[in-house]
C-alpha positions as CSV (number, residue, x, y, z in Angstrom):
1,X,7.7,-1.1,-10.1
2,X,9.5,-3.3,-12.5
3,X,12.7,-1.6,-12.6
4,X,14.6,1.2,-10.9
5,X,16.6,4.3,-12.4
6,X,19.5,6.1,-11.7
7,X,21.2,9.4,-12.8
8,X,24.5,10.4,-12.9
9,X,26.0,13.9,-12.5
10,X,25.8,15.6,-15.9
11,X,24.4,12.7,-17.7
12,X,21.0,11.4,-18.8
13,X,19.0,8.8,-16.7
14,X,19.7,5.2,-17.4
15,X,17.4,2.5,-16.9
16,X,18.7,-0.5,-14.8
17,X,16.6,-3.6,-14.4
18,X,15.8,-4.4,-10.9
19,X,17.4,-7.3,-8.9
20,X,15.0,-8.1,-5.7
21,X,17.3,-11.1,-4.6
22,X,19.8,-8.6,-3.2
23,X,17.2,-6.7,-0.8
24,X,16.9,-7.4,2.9
25,X,13.3,-8.3,2.7
26,X,13.7,-11.0,-0.2
27,X,16.8,-12.7,1.8
28,X,14.4,-12.8,5.0
29,X,11.5,-14.3,3.1
30,X,13.9,-16.6,1.3
31,X,15.5,-17.8,4.6
32,X,12.4,-18.0,6.8
33,X,9.3,-18.4,4.9
34,X,9.4,-22.2,4.9
35,X,9.8,-22.4,8.9
36,X,7.2,-19.6,9.4
37,X,4.6,-21.5,7.4
38,X,5.3,-24.9,9.3
39,X,4.9,-23.0,12.5
40,X,1.6,-21.9,11.6
41,X,0.6,-25.3,10.2
42,X,1.5,-27.2,13.3
43,X,2.4,-25.3,16.7
44,X,0.7,-21.9,16.3
45,X,-2.7,-23.0,16.5
46,X,-4.1,-22.4,13.1
47,X,-3.2,-22.6,9.5
48,X,-1.7,-20.0,7.4
49,X,-4.5,-19.1,4.7
50,X,-3.9,-20.1,1.0
51,X,-3.7,-16.5,-0.1
52,X,-1.0,-15.5,2.5
53,X,1.3,-18.3,1.3
54,X,0.5,-17.6,-2.4
55,X,1.4,-13.8,-1.9
56,X,4.6,-14.7,-0.6
57,X,5.7,-17.5,-2.9
58,X,4.6,-15.2,-5.8
59,X,6.9,-12.2,-4.4
60,X,9.8,-15.0,-4.3
61,X,9.3,-15.4,-8.4
62,X,8.8,-11.7,-9.0
63,X,11.6,-10.0,-10.9
64,X,13.7,-13.4,-11.0
65,X,14.8,-13.6,-14.6
66,X,14.7,-17.6,-14.4
67,X,10.9,-17.4,-14.1
68,X,10.7,-16.0,-17.5
69,X,11.2,-12.4,-19.0
70,X,10.2,-10.2,-21.7
71,X,12.9,-9.0,-24.6
72,X,13.2,-5.4,-25.7
73,X,15.4,-4.4,-29.0
74,X,16.1,-1.1,-30.5
75,X,15.5,-1.7,-34.4
76,X,18.1,0.8,-35.2
77,X,21.3,-0.5,-33.6
78,X,20.3,-3.8,-32.4
79,X,20.8,-3.2,-28.7
80,X,18.6,-5.3,-26.4
81,X,17.7,-6.1,-22.7
82,X,15.4,-8.3,-20.9
83,X,12.7,-7.2,-18.3
84,X,11.7,-10.1,-15.7
85,X,8.1,-10.8,-15.2
86,X,6.2,-9.6,-12.2
87,X,3.9,-11.0,-9.7
88,X,1.3,-8.3,-9.8
89,X,0.6,-9.0,-6.0
90,X,-1.3,-6.8,-3.6
91,X,0.1,-7.1,-0.3
92,X,4.0,-7.9,-0.1
93,X,6.0,-7.2,-3.0
94,X,7.3,-3.7,-2.9
95,X,7.6,-3.4,-6.6
96,X,4.2,-4.4,-7.6
97,X,2.4,-2.4,-4.8
98,X,4.3,0.7,-5.9
99,X,3.0,0.0,-9.4
100,X,-0.4,-0.2,-8.1
101,X,0.3,3.1,-6.0
102,X,1.6,4.9,-9.1
103,X,-1.1,3.6,-11.5
104,X,-4.0,4.6,-9.1
105,X,-2.7,8.1,-8.7
106,X,-1.8,8.6,-12.5
107,X,-5.3,7.4,-13.3
108,X,-7.3,9.5,-10.7
109,X,-5.2,12.7,-11.6
110,X,-5.8,12.2,-15.5
111,X,-9.1,11.0,-15.7
112,X,-11.2,11.5,-12.6
113,X,-10.4,14.6,-10.5
114,X,-11.4,17.9,-12.4
115,X,-9.3,21.0,-12.1
116,X,-10.9,22.1,-8.9
117,X,-9.3,22.4,-5.5
118,X,-9.5,19.2,-3.4
119,X,-9.0,18.7,0.7
120,X,-7.9,15.5,2.3
121,X,-9.8,14.4,5.4
122,X,-8.1,11.7,7.7
123,X,-10.2,10.1,10.2
124,X,-9.0,7.9,13.1
125,X,-11.2,6.4,15.6
126,X,-10.6,5.7,19.3
127,X,-8.8,2.5,20.1
128,X,-11.8,1.0,21.7
129,X,-14.0,1.5,18.8
130,X,-11.1,0.8,16.3
131,X,-11.1,-2.9,17.9
132,X,-14.4,-3.4,16.1
133,X,-13.6,-2.3,12.6
134,X,-12.5,-5.9,11.5
135,X,-16.3,-6.3,10.4
136,X,-16.4,-5.0,6.8
137,X,-20.2,-4.0,7.2
138,X,-19.3,-1.8,10.3
139,X,-16.2,-0.2,8.2
140,X,-18.7,0.7,5.7
141,X,-21.5,2.0,8.1
142,X,-18.7,4.3,9.7
143,X,-17.5,5.4,6.4
144,X,-21.0,6.5,5.1
145,X,-21.4,8.5,8.5
146,X,-18.1,10.1,7.9
147,X,-18.9,11.2,4.5
148,X,-22.4,12.3,5.1
149,X,-20.9,14.6,8.0
150,X,-18.7,16.4,5.4
151,X,-21.2,16.7,3.0
152,X,-23.5,18.2,5.2
153,X,-20.9,20.4,6.7
154,X,-19.8,21.8,3.3
155,X,-23.7,22.5,2.4
156,X,-24.1,24.2,5.5
157,X,-20.9,26.4,5.0
158,X,-22.5,28.0,1.5
159,X,-23.5,31.4,1.8
160,X,-27.0,30.8,1.2
161,X,-27.3,27.8,3.7
162,X,-27.1,25.1,0.8
163,X,-29.6,23.5,-1.1
164,X,-31.2,20.2,-1.1
165,X,-29.6,19.3,-4.7
166,X,-26.2,19.9,-3.4
167,X,-23.8,17.2,-3.9
168,X,-20.1,16.4,-3.1
169,X,-17.3,14.2,-5.1
170,X,-15.0,12.1,-3.1
171,X,-12.6,9.1,-3.3
172,X,-12.0,7.1,-0.3
173,X,-8.9,4.9,0.8
174,X,-9.1,2.8,4.0
175,X,-5.8,2.4,5.3
176,X,-5.2,-0.9,7.4
177,X,-1.9,-0.3,8.9
178,X,0.3,2.4,10.5
179,X,3.7,3.6,10.1
180,X,5.5,0.9,11.7
181,X,3.6,-2.0,10.5
182,X,1.2,-2.0,13.1
183,X,-2.5,-2.6,12.5
184,X,-4.1,0.7,12.5
185,X,-7.6,1.3,10.4
186,X,-8.2,4.7,9.5
187,X,-9.7,6.6,6.6
188,X,-8.2,8.9,4.0
189,X,-10.8,10.8,1.8
190,X,-10.0,13.1,-0.8
191,X,-13.1,15.6,-1.3
192,X,-13.3,18.1,-4.2
193,X,-13.5,21.2,-2.0
194,X,-16.8,22.5,-2.7
195,X,-20.4,21.3,-3.8
196,X,-22.1,20.6,-7.1
197,X,-25.3,22.4,-7.4
198,X,-27.8,21.9,-10.0
199,X,-31.4,19.9,-10.9
200,X,-29.8,17.7,-13.6
201,X,-26.4,17.3,-15.4
202,X,-27.0,20.0,-17.9
203,X,-27.4,22.8,-15.3
204,X,-24.6,21.4,-12.8
205,X,-22.2,24.0,-11.6
206,X,-19.6,24.0,-8.9
207,X,-19.4,26.5,-5.6
208,X,-16.3,26.3,-4.0
209,X,-16.2,26.3,0.0
210,X,-13.7,28.1,2.3
211,X,-13.8,26.4,5.4
212,X,-12.2,27.9,8.5
213,X,-10.6,26.0,11.2
214,X,-13.8,26.6,13.5
215,X,-15.9,24.9,10.8
216,X,-13.6,22.1,10.5
217,X,-13.6,21.7,14.0
218,X,-17.5,21.5,14.1
219,X,-17.5,19.0,11.4
220,X,-15.3,16.8,13.5
221,X,-17.4,16.9,16.4
222,X,-20.5,16.1,14.4
223,X,-18.6,13.1,13.1
224,X,-17.8,12.0,16.2
225,X,-21.4,12.1,17.7
226,X,-22.6,10.3,14.5
227,X,-20.2,7.5,14.6
228,X,-20.9,7.0,18.5
229,X,-24.6,6.8,17.9
230,X,-23.8,4.3,15.1
231,X,-21.7,2.1,17.7
232,X,-24.4,2.3,20.4
233,X,-27.5,1.1,17.9
234,X,-25.1,-1.7,16.7
235,X,-24.7,-3.0,20.3
236,X,-21.0,-2.2,20.6
237,X,-21.5,0.5,23.1
238,X,-24.4,0.9,25.6
239,X,-26.0,4.4,26.3
240,X,-24.1,5.1,29.2
241,X,-20.7,4.4,27.5
242,X,-21.9,6.2,24.2
243,X,-23.0,9.4,26.4
244,X,-19.4,9.2,28.1
245,X,-17.5,9.0,24.8
246,X,-19.4,12.0,23.7
247,X,-18.8,14.2,26.8
248,X,-15.2,13.0,27.0
249,X,-12.3,15.7,26.6
250,X,-10.4,15.9,23.7
251,X,-13.2,14.6,21.2
252,X,-13.4,11.3,22.9
253,X,-10.1,10.3,21.3
254,X,-11.5,10.8,17.6
255,X,-8.8,12.2,15.6
256,X,-9.7,14.4,12.4
257,X,-7.1,16.0,10.2
258,X,-8.4,18.5,7.2
259,X,-5.3,20.5,6.9
260,X,-3.9,19.5,3.6
261,X,-5.4,21.3,0.6
262,X,-4.2,21.3,-3.4
263,X,-4.9,24.2,-5.4
264,X,-7.2,23.6,-8.7
265,X,-4.1,23.7,-11.1
266,X,-1.5,22.0,-9.0
267,X,-2.0,18.4,-10.7
268,X,1.6,17.3,-9.7
269,X,0.6,18.2,-5.9
270,X,-2.9,16.3,-6.4
271,X,-0.8,13.4,-7.8
272,X,1.6,13.1,-4.9
273,X,-1.3,13.4,-2.4
274,X,-3.0,10.6,-4.3
275,X,0.1,8.5,-4.2
276,X,0.2,9.1,-0.5
277,X,-3.1,7.8,-0.1
278,X,-2.7,4.6,-2.3
279,X,0.7,3.9,-0.9
280,X,1.3,0.2,0.1
281,X,2.0,-0.7,4.0
282,X,5.7,-1.8,3.7
283,X,8.5,0.5,2.4
284,X,11.6,-1.3,1.4
285,X,14.1,1.3,1.9
286,X,13.1,1.5,5.7
287,X,14.0,-2.1,6.5
288,X,17.3,-3.0,7.8
289,X,19.1,-5.9,9.0
290,X,21.2,-5.8,12.2
291,X,22.3,-9.4,12.3
292,X,20.3,-12.8,10.9
293,X,18.0,-12.6,13.9
294,X,17.3,-8.8,14.2
295,X,15.6,-6.3,12.0
296,X,14.9,-2.7,12.2
297,X,11.9,-1.0,10.6
298,X,11.8,3.0,10.7
299,X,8.9,5.2,10.3
300,X,9.1,9.0,9.4
301,X,6.4,9.7,11.9
302,X,6.0,8.7,15.5
303,X,4.4,5.3,15.9
304,X,2.5,3.6,19.1
305,X,4.3,5.1,22.0
306,X,6.0,7.9,20.1
307,X,8.6,5.4,18.6
308,X,10.3,6.0,15.4
309,X,11.5,2.5,14.9
310,X,10.8,-1.0,15.7
311,X,13.0,-4.1,16.4
312,X,11.6,-7.2,14.8
313,X,12.6,-10.8,14.2
314,X,12.2,-12.5,10.9
315,X,9.2,-14.3,11.9
316,X,7.6,-11.2,13.4
317,X,8.3,-9.4,10.4
318,X,6.4,-12.0,8.4
319,X,3.6,-12.1,10.9
320,X,3.0,-8.3,10.4
321,X,3.4,-8.6,6.5
322,X,0.8,-11.5,6.6
323,X,-1.6,-9.5,8.8
324,X,-1.5,-6.5,6.6
325,X,-2.3,-8.4,3.2
326,X,-5.7,-6.7,1.9
327,X,-8.5,-9.2,1.8
328,X,-9.3,-10.6,-1.7
329,X,-12.0,-9.1,-3.8
330,X,-12.0,-5.8,-2.0
331,X,-11.6,-2.5,-4.0
332,X,-8.5,-0.5,-3.0
333,X,-10.3,2.8,-3.3
334,X,-14.0,3.8,-3.4
335,X,-15.8,6.8,-5.3
336,X,-18.3,8.5,-3.7
337,X,-21.2,11.4,-4.8
338,X,-20.9,12.9,-8.2
339,X,-17.8,10.9,-8.8
340,X,-19.7,7.5,-8.1
341,X,-19.7,4.9,-10.9
342,X,-23.5,5.1,-11.1
343,X,-23.9,8.9,-10.8
344,X,-25.7,10.7,-13.7
345,X,-23.2,13.7,-13.1
346,X,-19.8,11.5,-13.1
347,X,-19.1,11.9,-17.0
348,X,-19.9,15.8,-16.6
349,X,-17.6,16.0,-13.6
350,X,-14.8,13.9,-15.1
351,X,-14.8,15.9,-18.4
352,X,-13.3,18.5,-16.5
353,X,-10.4,16.5,-15.6
354,X,-6.7,17.1,-16.8
355,X,-6.9,17.5,-20.8
356,X,-3.1,16.8,-21.5
357,X,-0.6,14.7,-19.5
358,X,3.2,15.6,-19.2
359,X,5.7,13.1,-20.7
360,X,9.2,12.6,-19.4
361,X,12.6,14.2,-20.1
362,X,11.5,16.9,-22.0
363,X,9.2,15.0,-24.5
364,X,6.4,16.7,-26.2
365,X,3.3,17.0,-24.4
366,X,0.1,15.1,-25.9
367,X,-3.2,16.1,-26.0
368,X,-5.8,13.8,-24.8
369,X,-9.2,13.1,-26.4
370,X,-11.8,15.5,-25.6
371,X,-14.4,12.8,-24.6
372,X,-13.8,11.5,-21.0
373,X,-12.4,8.1,-21.0
374,X,-15.3,5.7,-19.8
375,X,-13.0,2.6,-18.5
376,X,-10.2,2.6,-16.1
377,X,-7.0,3.9,-17.7
378,X,-4.2,1.1,-18.2
379,X,-0.8,2.3,-18.0
380,X,2.1,0.4,-19.5
381,X,5.0,-0.2,-17.1
382,X,7.5,1.9,-19.1
383,X,5.0,4.9,-18.8
384,X,4.7,4.4,-15.0
385,X,8.7,4.1,-14.7
386,X,9.1,7.4,-16.5
387,X,6.4,8.7,-14.6
388,X,7.9,8.4,-11.2
389,X,11.7,7.8,-11.9
390,X,12.2,10.3,-14.8
391,X,13.5,8.0,-17.3
392,X,11.9,6.2,-20.1
393,X,13.0,2.5,-20.2
394,X,12.6,1.9,-23.6
395,X,14.9,4.7,-25.0
396,X,18.0,3.1,-26.2
397,X,21.0,4.2,-24.2
398,X,23.2,3.5,-27.2
399,X,21.5,5.5,-30.0
400,X,18.7,7.2,-28.4
401,X,16.4,5.3,-30.3
402,X,12.9,3.6,-29.6
403,X,13.0,0.0,-28.4
404,X,10.2,-2.3,-28.7
405,X,9.3,-5.4,-26.8
406,X,9.8,-8.4,-29.3
407,X,9.3,-11.5,-27.5
408,X,8.0,-13.1,-24.2
409,X,10.1,-15.9,-23.1
410,X,8.0,-18.7,-21.2
411,X,9.9,-21.9,-22.0
412,X,12.3,-23.3,-19.8
413,X,15.0,-24.6,-22.2
414,X,14.9,-21.1,-24.0
415,X,15.0,-19.3,-20.6
416,X,18.1,-21.2,-19.7
417,X,19.9,-20.9,-22.9
418,X,19.3,-17.2,-23.0
419,X,20.4,-16.6,-19.5
420,X,23.4,-18.7,-20.1
421,X,24.5,-16.6,-23.0
422,X,24.0,-13.6,-21.0
423,X,25.9,-14.8,-17.9
424,X,22.8,-14.7,-15.6
425,X,22.0,-17.5,-13.0
426,X,19.9,-19.9,-15.0
427,X,18.2,-21.3,-11.7
428,X,16.0,-19.2,-9.1
429,X,17.2,-18.6,-5.5
430,X,17.0,-21.4,-3.4
431,X,14.4,-21.6,-0.9
432,X,15.6,-22.8,2.5
433,X,13.8,-25.5,4.2
434,X,12.1,-25.4,7.5
435,X,14.3,-25.5,10.3
436,X,13.6,-26.7,13.9
437,X,14.1,-24.7,17.2
438,X,17.4,-23.6,18.1
439,X,17.8,-26.7,20.9
440,X,16.8,-29.2,18.0
441,X,19.7,-27.7,15.4
442,X,22.1,-28.8,18.0
443,X,20.6,-32.2,18.5
444,X,24.0,-33.7,16.5
445,X,26.3,-32.2,19.2
446,X,24.5,-34.6,21.9
447,X,24.9,-34.5,25.8
448,X,26.0,-31.4,27.7
449,X,26.6,-29.5,24.4
450,X,23.0,-29.8,23.4
451,X,21.7,-28.4,26.7
452,X,24.2,-25.5,26.7
453,X,23.1,-24.6,23.4
454,X,20.8,-21.4,23.7
455,X,20.4,-18.1,22.6
456,X,22.5,-15.3,24.4
457,X,20.4,-13.3,26.7
458,X,17.3,-15.2,26.3
459,X,15.4,-15.5,29.5
460,X,13.3,-18.7,28.4
461,X,16.4,-20.7,27.3
462,X,16.7,-24.1,29.1
463,X,19.6,-24.2,31.5
464,X,21.9,-27.1,32.1
465,X,20.6,-29.1,35.2
466,X,22.8,-29.0,38.3
467,X,22.3,-32.7,39.3
468,X,21.5,-36.2,37.5
469,X,17.8,-36.9,38.1
470,X,16.9,-40.7,38.2
471,X,13.8,-41.0,36.4
472,X,13.7,-45.0,37.4
473,X,10.3,-46.0,39.2
474,X,11.1,-47.1,42.9
475,X,8.5,-49.4,44.5
């Protein structure tokens, strides 16, 4: 987000501008990015993609006042404050990825999902199959098999056995990460818990489906068989391997979870679930720094091997963050069934979405238009902050009036003049230059001191030679 908010006991929430340069992640990227890029350009067998470098460098400018800011002013008492620009990145910046998470969840809750029960389906594939999911076409094929199996299972769960005209509605999120910043591609699908029946949009009606654990288990078995046959057809498995995987115990490594259900009128619960599905890969509050060369990233759930934390060097952290940057021009979420963009039933279904939205801090609720919104909703940063932090930043802390954005400051001379007047740094944080390996850093010491300079406890450190070796050629 563009700011944080703090509450004190017995007093209303107060808006505070965030300061990213004080965070652990910013200091790590600031100190090690140039070295990491130099290693990838030279001795690491490849080049860092331009997209990766651009994401990191834009993150270093995000929230820094020296790169420009907006100015808000209260017309009643004259109080004003400034807010730095954001980078609007998709992969590195915790603030901007959090904003996208909140905006996505708010849009889906307010404008897409009707007041009907929903269920979350989470699918994870066996490791031997997950290895091949780097192919975007294979990802889509697996997703379609997953969705078709869910649709077939819901249709068969109807009392009358289902009709050919029944359809489901779903929103899909493809996660490429695990809890410890590890690569782990799996699917989160939010499905309206039932089917829509009717020959056309005018006669469309909804029938709720109550799935039992046995029915969910049967759907999971069907999903495993469908995906296994898909990998056999695509040539990633031979027939013998496919048959062994279908007959393997514990569903062959396929993991399906469909235990999370949200009631029809629980809109806050739905929004929390959608935030969880749209969450970024990196959580800033889980990163701790032990010393300049060691970092700890923690997870709420056990990761590979049952670990709740992982020990990383700064370069390993940058490696993992770079690997989790989403590919360009890829949708962050997808619609399926009656919620698909070209579905003739979408306007009818989304018309049943929330008709009113709650505003923060006891403000009056505003009625939405009766007609559904035909395009994606755009939420200003102030409303998103109010939605997640329970504080509206454009409320004057002195008189309680409504503040307005009066200017966007982009010119360098004006920026420096205003920041000098406010006592803020006029120059952005300095990015550390690339550094050589530890032995090279000690080259100025010379002789034995250079040989003895090594990382304590490093088994690969070069020891001091025990004898003087004569390299002259003797004939």
